[in-house]
C-alpha positions as CSV (number, residue, x, y, z in Angstrom):
1,M,100.3,114.2,116.0
2,R,98.6,116.4,113.4
3,K,100.8,118.6,111.3
4,R,99.1,121.3,109.3
5,I,99.8,121.3,105.6
6,G,102.7,123.5,104.9
7,D,104.1,123.6,108.4
8,I,107.0,121.4,107.4
9,V,108.1,119.6,104.3
10,R,107.2,116.3,105.7
11,T,109.1,113.4,104.9
12,T,106.6,110.7,105.2
13,S,105.5,107.4,105.4
14,L,108.0,104.8,104.9
15,I,106.6,102.0,106.4
16,L,103.8,101.5,108.4
17,S,101.6,100.1,110.7
18,A,99.7,97.0,110.6
19,G,100.5,97.1,114.3
20,A,98.8,100.4,114.8
21,A,95.6,98.5,115.1
22,L,96.9,95.7,117.3
23,C,94.8,97.0,120.1
24,G,91.7,99.0,120.3
25,C,92.8,101.0,123.3
26,A,94.0,104.6,122.8
27,V,97.7,104.5,123.7
28,G,100.4,106.7,122.4
29,P,103.7,105.5,120.9
30,P,106.4,104.3,123.3
31,P,109.2,106.7,124.3
32,P,112.1,107.0,121.7
33,G,114.3,103.9,121.8
34,E,111.7,101.6,123.3
35,L,110.3,98.7,121.3
36,S,106.7,98.4,120.1
37,D,104.7,95.2,120.3
38,D,106.0,94.1,116.8
39,G,109.6,94.5,117.9
40,L,110.3,97.7,116.0
41,Q,112.1,100.7,117.5
42,L,110.7,104.2,117.5
43,V,112.9,106.6,115.7
44,P,112.6,110.2,116.9
45,T,111.9,112.5,113.9
46,S,109.9,115.6,113.1
47,L,109.6,114.5,109.5
48,I,106.6,112.2,109.9
49,D,104.1,111.3,112.6
50,E,105.6,107.9,113.4
51,L,108.6,106.0,112.1
52,Y,109.7,102.6,113.4
53,V,112.7,100.6,112.3
54,A,113.9,97.2,113.3
55,P,116.7,97.5,115.9
56,G,120.2,97.3,114.4
57,V,118.9,97.1,110.8
58,S,120.1,99.7,108.3
59,L,118.0,100.3,105.3
60,A,121.1,101.4,103.5
61,N,121.4,97.7,102.3
62,Y,118.4,98.3,100.0
63,R,119.0,99.9,96.6
64,R,115.6,99.0,95.0
65,V,112.0,98.9,96.0
66,M,108.9,96.8,95.2
67,L,105.6,98.5,95.6
68,D,102.6,96.4,96.6
69,P,99.1,97.2,95.5
70,I,97.7,100.2,97.5
71,E,94.7,99.5,99.7
72,V,92.1,102.3,100.4
73,S,89.6,102.5,103.2
74,F,87.2,105.3,104.2
75,K,86.5,106.8,107.6
76,K,83.6,105.2,109.6
77,E,80.2,106.7,108.6
78,W,81.7,108.4,105.5
79,R,79.6,106.2,103.2
80,K,76.4,107.2,105.0
81,Q,77.3,110.9,104.4
82,H,77.4,110.3,100.7
83,P,74.3,108.3,99.9
84,D,74.4,109.3,96.2
85,L,77.4,107.1,95.7
86,E,76.7,103.5,94.6
87,D,78.9,100.6,95.4
88,R,80.4,100.8,91.9
89,D,81.2,104.4,92.4
90,V,83.0,103.7,95.7
91,E,85.1,100.9,94.2
92,L,86.0,103.2,91.3
93,L,87.0,105.9,93.7
94,K,89.2,103.5,95.6
95,T,90.9,102.4,92.4
96,R,91.4,106.0,91.3
97,L,92.9,107.1,94.7
98,A,95.3,104.1,94.7
99,D,96.4,104.6,91.1
100,M,97.0,108.3,91.7
101,L,99.2,107.7,94.7
102,R,101.1,104.9,93.0
103,E,101.9,107.1,90.1
104,K,103.2,109.9,92.4
105,L,105.3,107.5,94.5
106,L,106.9,105.8,91.6
107,A,107.8,109.1,90.0
108,E,109.3,110.5,93.2
109,L,111.2,107.3,94.0
110,A,112.7,107.3,90.5
111,R,113.8,111.0,91.0
112,G,115.5,110.0,94.2
113,G,117.5,107.2,92.5
114,Y,115.4,104.3,93.8
115,A,115.0,101.6,91.1
116,L,111.8,99.7,90.8
117,A,112.3,95.9,91.3
118,E,110.0,93.3,89.8
119,A,111.0,90.4,92.0
120,P,112.5,89.9,95.5
121,D,116.3,90.2,95.9
122,K,118.8,90.9,98.6
123,D,118.9,94.6,97.8
124,V,115.1,95.0,97.5
125,L,112.8,96.7,100.1
126,R,109.2,95.7,99.6
127,L,106.7,98.5,100.5
128,R,103.1,98.0,101.3
129,P,101.2,101.3,101.4
130,S,97.7,101.8,102.4
131,I,95.5,104.9,102.7
132,V,93.1,104.8,105.7
133,E,90.5,107.0,107.3
134,V,89.9,108.7,104.0
135,D,87.3,111.5,104.5
136,L,86.7,113.5,101.3
137,A,84.1,116.3,101.2
138,A,82.7,116.0,97.7
139,P,83.7,112.9,95.7
140,E,80.5,112.8,93.7
141,A,80.6,113.4,90.0
142,A,77.1,115.1,89.9
143,S,77.5,118.7,88.9
144,D,74.2,119.7,90.4
145,K,75.3,118.8,93.9
146,R,76.4,121.8,96.0
147,T,78.6,121.3,99.0
148,F,80.3,124.0,101.1
149,V,83.1,123.1,103.4
150,H,86.1,124.5,105.4
151,S,88.3,121.7,104.1
152,N,88.2,119.3,101.2
153,G,89.2,116.3,103.2
154,Q,91.8,114.4,105.2
155,M,93.4,110.9,105.2
156,T,96.3,108.9,106.7
157,L,99.1,107.1,104.9
158,R,100.4,103.9,106.4
159,V,103.4,102.0,104.9
160,L,104.9,98.7,105.9
161,G,108.5,97.9,104.8
162,F,109.6,94.3,104.4
163,D,113.0,92.7,103.6
164,A,111.9,91.3,100.2
165,P,113.8,87.9,100.3
166,S,112.8,87.0,103.9
167,G,109.5,88.8,104.3
168,A,110.8,90.2,107.6
169,L,109.2,93.5,108.8
170,V,112.0,96.0,109.0
171,A,110.2,99.3,109.2
172,R,106.8,101.0,109.4
173,A,105.5,104.6,109.3
174,K,102.4,106.6,109.5
175,D,101.5,110.2,108.5
176,F,98.3,112.2,108.7
177,D,97.5,114.9,106.2
178,E,94.6,117.2,105.3
179,D,93.5,119.9,103.0
180,P,94.2,123.2,104.9
181,V,91.2,124.5,106.9
182,K,89.8,127.8,105.5
183,Q,88.3,130.5,107.6
184,I,85.3,130.8,105.3
185,L,83.2,128.2,103.6
186,E,84.1,127.3,100.1
187,R,82.3,125.3,97.5
188,A,83.7,121.8,97.2
189,D,83.2,119.6,94.1
190,R,85.0,116.7,92.5
191,V,87.5,119.0,90.9
192,S,88.5,120.7,94.1
193,T,88.6,117.4,95.9
194,N,90.9,115.9,93.3
195,F,93.2,118.9,93.5
196,A,93.4,118.6,97.3
197,V,94.2,114.9,97.0
198,M,96.9,115.5,94.5
199,K,98.6,118.1,96.8
200,I,98.5,115.6,99.7
201,Y,100.0,112.8,97.4
202,E,102.8,115.1,96.2
203,R,103.8,115.7,99.8
204,W,103.5,112.1,100.7
205,A,105.7,111.0,97.8
206,Q,108.4,113.5,98.8
207,E,108.1,112.3,102.4
208,L,108.3,108.7,101.5
209,R,111.6,109.2,99.6
210,S,112.9,111.4,102.4
211,A,111.9,108.8,105.1
212,L,113.8,106.1,103.2
213,D,116.8,108.4,103.2
214,V,116.5,109.1,106.9
215,A,115.9,105.4,107.8
216,K,119.0,104.4,105.8
217,V,121.2,106.0,108.5
218,S,119.6,104.1,111.3
219,A,122.2,102.5,113.6
220,G,123.7,99.3,112.5
221,A,124.1,97.7,109.1
222,R,123.2,94.1,109.6
223,K,120.7,92.3,107.3
224,P,117.4,91.3,109.0
225,Q,117.2,87.8,110.3
226,T,115.3,85.3,108.1
């Protein structure tokens, strides 16, 4: 499901989907209440595109979070569309995108009262975010390159949530976001691309915190099985 930026204050990606790529066939999520292949249950919500939580597990048991390194991958054929980028440039861009999101997530989680944990413990939820299908219009640093687009780009956030002590998968979520499509072509450059990315990250950070809050009231309050 694609939600236009600004349609709702999304409440995003708690925990996500390693399982979204379990099969290459195009199938939609199961009906609400049914279990996915990884044993998680779809939670009906308009806040994010997909939210799954382990049946009978309440995230209210978790008071702190650990944040794994953020992985970044680009949309297929994206690299061919940007031949001016060298391998070093692509790796630097991945690092910059990951660091920017990490900074936003940590700041928003702290504002929401979630303490950052340095080691696994019984009250720690371990989050493993990744940014996939990244498609940015003009990431190049060259000032002489002129690109005109209707949108600066789009990307998808996926987050997996694990019970830190046991390593059990307790939740996953996914959310797609994009720079709003304009009616007329506008010039895109590194500055405008960075601005669009930061606006997406701000929404995702708010959504992640909100998704944690929503998932906390999931039915049941037992600890996940080790």
